[in-house]
N, C-alpha and C positions, 0 to 999 in steps of 0.2 A: 471362569475367566473373567476376565476385569474387562468391561467395555467401556467405550465412550462414543459421543455423539459430536461434531463440529456441527454447527449450523452456519451457513457461509452465503445462502443465496445464489452465487456464483461460483464456479472457480475458475472463471477466466482468469488470464496475464493479470499479475496485479499486486500494488504492495501488501494490502490487505488478505489478500486470499495467496499470496504468496508466506504471510505467517501462517495463515489455516492449515497449509501442506505441510510445513516444517513441522509445526505443533503436532500433524497427525502422525507424518512418518516416526518423530520422535518417541511417541506413547507405541506405534508401532515395535518398535524398537524393544522397548519394555514390558512387551507382552501384552498390550493391552487389542481386544477388536477393538476396527475402528470404522464407524459410519462417517457417512457426511451428507445432509441434508441442504438440497438443491431446490431453486426455483426453476421451476420451465422442463421444457423438456431438452434445452439445445446441450449438447455433449460438448466442453470446449476448455481450453484450459491445461488443468495437470490434474483432470480427471481420470484419461490415461494411464499417466506416471501413478498416482495413486492404485488405482485398479492393480497394474501391474507389481504392486510393492504389501498387495493383501486388503487393500481398505475397502470397503463397500460404499456405493453411491445411492443415494434413494431422489428421484427426482419426483416433485410436489409440486400443484397452483403456488402457484404464487398468492402467500396472506390477502393482499388487498381483495382479492378477489372474493373473498366469503371468510372472514374472520374466523366465525363460528366453529366452521370447517375446517381450517386450519389448526385452529386449538383443538377440537377433538381429534386429527390428525395426528398431534404432538404425542397425546395422553396415550392412544392407540401404539405408536411406536417405543415411546419408553416403559408402558406396561412390558409389552411383548418382549423388549431386549432388556429391561434390568437393568440400567445404564448404573456405573458408576460416577460418571464425569458425564456432564451435558457442557458445553463451551460454545457460547454462542456471539456471535460478530455481526449480527444484521441490524445495529442501531437498537433506534424506540424498538423496534419488532421484539426485540430481544424479551422484553415484558413477556410477552404471551412464554417464549421458552421456560424464563426462568418460573413463573406460576405452575405451568404443569410440570417441570422438575417437580416441585416440591409437592404438589399433590402425589404423585409419583412414587415417593419417596427414593429421591437420588440425591444422593449424600454430599456431591460435589459440582453445584453450582457458578459456571462460570458467566460474567456480564465482561465483553470485551469491546469497550469504544476505539475506535478506527478513525473518525475523522470528527473534526471540527466545525463541519461544512452544516449552515442555519441556510437553509434556502427556502425561506418563506415565514410568514406571520401571521396566517388566516386563525380565524377564531376553530374552527374547526380541526386545524393542526395543532392548535396550541394545546387545546382539549384532552387530543389523543396524545399527542406528546407527556404534557402532565397524569396523563393515567398509565403509560408504562413507565416514566417513572418511576411509578410510585408502586407500580409490581415488581421491578427490580431490586427497589431498596429492600423491599418487605421479602422476596425471596431467593437471593440472590446471596451464596456463600460467600463470594470473592469478585468486588468491582477491579476491572484491570482495565487500563489506559495503556495505548501506544505513546501517551503524550500528555500532558498537563490539560491542555487547550481542551483535546478531543474528549478527557474524562470532566472536565465542567461542562462542556457539552453535556452530556448524556446523561450522567448521574447527579448534575447539581454543585456549587461550589462548595457547600457546607458538608455535605455527604462526602463528596469526592476528599476532599482536608482530612474528612474524619477516619475513612475509611479506605480510601482508594491507594490502590497499587498500581505505580508506574513502570511496566518491563517496558523497555523502548526495544524498537523492533531491531533485531536482529542480523548481521549478514555472514558469509564466508570472507570473511580478512584475505587469505589467503588467496583466493577464487579472485577477489577482485584489486589484485595488488597490480599496479600498473606492469605491464607487457609490452617491449619496445618491438618482439618478434610477431604480437597479436596484433601492436600497430600495421606494421608495415606490410602486416597479410592483409589487413581490413581495408586499409586503403590503396590495395591494388587492385583487390576485388570490387570495390566500388569506384576505381579510378578517379580518385582523389589528387593523388600526385602531390601536386604543392599545395593545395586549398586549406585555407583557415578553416577548420569545421569547428560549426557553433551545435551542439546537440543536445539534445534532446529525449526522455526517456518518460514515456507515462500514456493511458489509457487516452484516446481521442475521444474528449469529452468535455465541455463547454468549461466544465470547472477548473480543465490544464489548460487553459489559456492559449494554446500554440495559434492560433489565428494573432495574437501579438505580437508573436516572434514572427509571423510571415511577413508581416505590415511594417516590421522593423526592418527587416533586411535589404531594400532597396537601397536604405541612408547608411545600413552598415555595408554596403556593398561600393559605396563613393568614397569609403575610408579605407576598407579592405576589399579592394577590385578581387582577391581569390577567394571571397566568402563563399563558402557554400552552410544548407542549414540540414542534418540531418535527423530524421525522423523517428523513433523509435515507439512500436506499440500500433495500436487496431481500436477502434470503436466504431461509436456511431457517429461522430463528426468527421469521420474519414473522407467521405464526397465533398460534404460542405468544404472543407480544407482544399483539397484538388481545383474544387471549383476556384479558390481565393486565387490559388498558385495562378492560376490560368488567369485569372482574373488582371495580376500583377506583372505577368509574365514572367515568371519564374520558374516555369518545369526545368532550365536544365540548373536549375541554383538549389534546390531542394530534394533530397531523395526520402524516401516515405520506404520504410523495411518491413510494414507490419511487424507482430512481434515475432519476436527473435530469441535461442535458446541462450546463445554464448555472449550475454548480454556486457560481460567486463570485455571481451575483445572489442568490441565498439566504442566502450569508453574508452580503452588506452586509445584507439580511432582520432579521438578528438581533443580539440584544442582550448574548447572553453564548453562549460554546462550550461542554458539557459533554462530555468523552471519558473515561471510568471502565473502560480498557478492564483486562483482565486480563493479558495480556500484548503486547508490542508489537517491533516490528523499528527500523523509522524510520518512524514513520506520516505519509506526506505530509501528508493531510487537516489536521496541526496546524499544520504549515508554511505550508498554503494560509490557513489561519485568522490566522494570525500577519502577512503580508502582506496582510488584508482589516483588519488593525488591531483583531480582535475579540478580547476580553478572553477568557480560557480555563482552565476549571476541568480538571485533568485529573489520573487516577491517577498516583500515585506510581510505576504499576509501568511508566511510559512511560520509556524511555531518555534519558538527560541532552543526548544529543545533538540533539533537537529544542528546546532550550534557546535558541530564538535571540534574543527582546526579553523584555522585563520584563513582558510579558503575560500571560504562563505563571504559572499559582495551582496546585501542585501540593497531593494529600489521600492521604493513606490512606484505601484503600476501608472500612475499620474506624470510620471517624470520618464518617457521613451527616451530624450535625451540624455539621459543619465546611463540610460539601458544600453544606446548606445556607444558612449564610452567607454561603462567601462567592461561590456564583452569585445569592441577592438583594441582593446590595450589589455586585454588577460595573456596569462602568458605562463605555459607550465614550470615548474622549480622544485628539482629536486621530489618529483613525484614518487618514488621509492619506498619515502622514509614515513607517508602517512598510515599504509597497512599496519603498521607497528604500534602507531601512534594510537590507536583506532581498537586495539588488542589491548594494552595497555588497559585501556578504558573502561573494557567491559563489552564492547559493542560487538564482538563475534558470535556466531548465532549458536556453538555450544555452550555457552556462559547463559546465553538465555534464556536455551532453551531447558537448562539446567532449571532456571527459578521456574516456568510453568508444570516441568514434571516435579516438584515440589508441593507446588500444592494440588494434583493429581494426587499424591501417592501420602500426604498426611491423613496424621489421624481426623476420623470423620469427629468435627465435634459441632457443629451445627444443624438445629435441626432444618 
C-alpha cells in the first residue's frame, strides 16, 4: 500500500490548507493511504471532511515548542509508516521534514512554498532560515511553489530558478463560475437588497489587512451611499475588527459571516472584490474571484503570478484615494465568460492535481 504524509501545521479554512486538502483527496483517489500532520490539539477546517474520506489526522505539539522532540517525532512516524511521499507545506520548518524523510528513506520529498511573507529580520530568525533553507535544498527531491515570489522566498532565487517548479493553485472553475440564481439568493438571505457589495475572503489576520477596508468604508459611502462590506472568513483578528467597526459606527454596513462552505455563491452576490494584503504567495481567493467574473481591486504586494485576466486593478496601499475611486467605479461586465478563460489557461483543479500526482507517481531517481 502506498502511503503519503502531508505536513500542514493546521487545516483551517484557507488557501494553502485547501491546496493540501485537494492534494490529499486526489492521492486517496489514486489509492494512497494519506496522513496529515497538524500542530496543536485544535480540530478545525477541513479535518472532518478529510477523515470522512479515509485520511488520518495526527496532532502533535508545534515544532517551536521543542525542535529536537519534533525531529524525533517525525523520524519515528516516518519509520513506522514507510511513506512513499512526504509533502510539507510549513515554509522554513520544512527543513526538519526533508532531513527526517531522507534519513528514513522516503523516496519522494516535496518542499512546497506557499507564501512570500517576510515578517522580520532578527539575527536569530535569519540564522534559522538559512539553516532550514540548507536542509531543504540538500534533502528535498522537489522544490515546488505556488508562485515565483513564494519560491524565491523559501528556496532562494538561485536555487529556485535552477530547480524550482511553479505549480499555481488550481480551483474548480465550473463551481466558481458566476451564478445569477446564487446572487439573488444570497443577497436576499443577507438582506442586501440593492446594496453595492464590496467583498473580501480571507483569514482574519494582520497580513490580510481587512482593517484597511473598514477604515476606507466611510469615504466609500460618501460616493456610494448604498455600499456595504461583506467579510468572509475567521481568525485571530475577529474581535479587533469588530471593535474597529463599532468605533467607526459601521455596524449596519459590515457583515462578517465567519467561514462559509459555499464561497462561490457569496462571490456571485458581490459587486467588487477588495484584497489589501500586506504579503501573499499565490492567493487562491484571487483566482476564484476571476473565475467568477468579479472585478478586483488588490494590493500591489500581491504577486503578478495571479494576474490571469483583465479583472484586476492593482493599487499601492499608500494610495487610499485610488482605492476608493477604483472600488466605487467597479462594475461587472459579462461575468460568465471568465470561467472558461481560466480553464483554457490550465487553472482548473484537475489540471493542477495531475501535475502533483505526476511527482508522486514518477520513478524514484534521487536518493
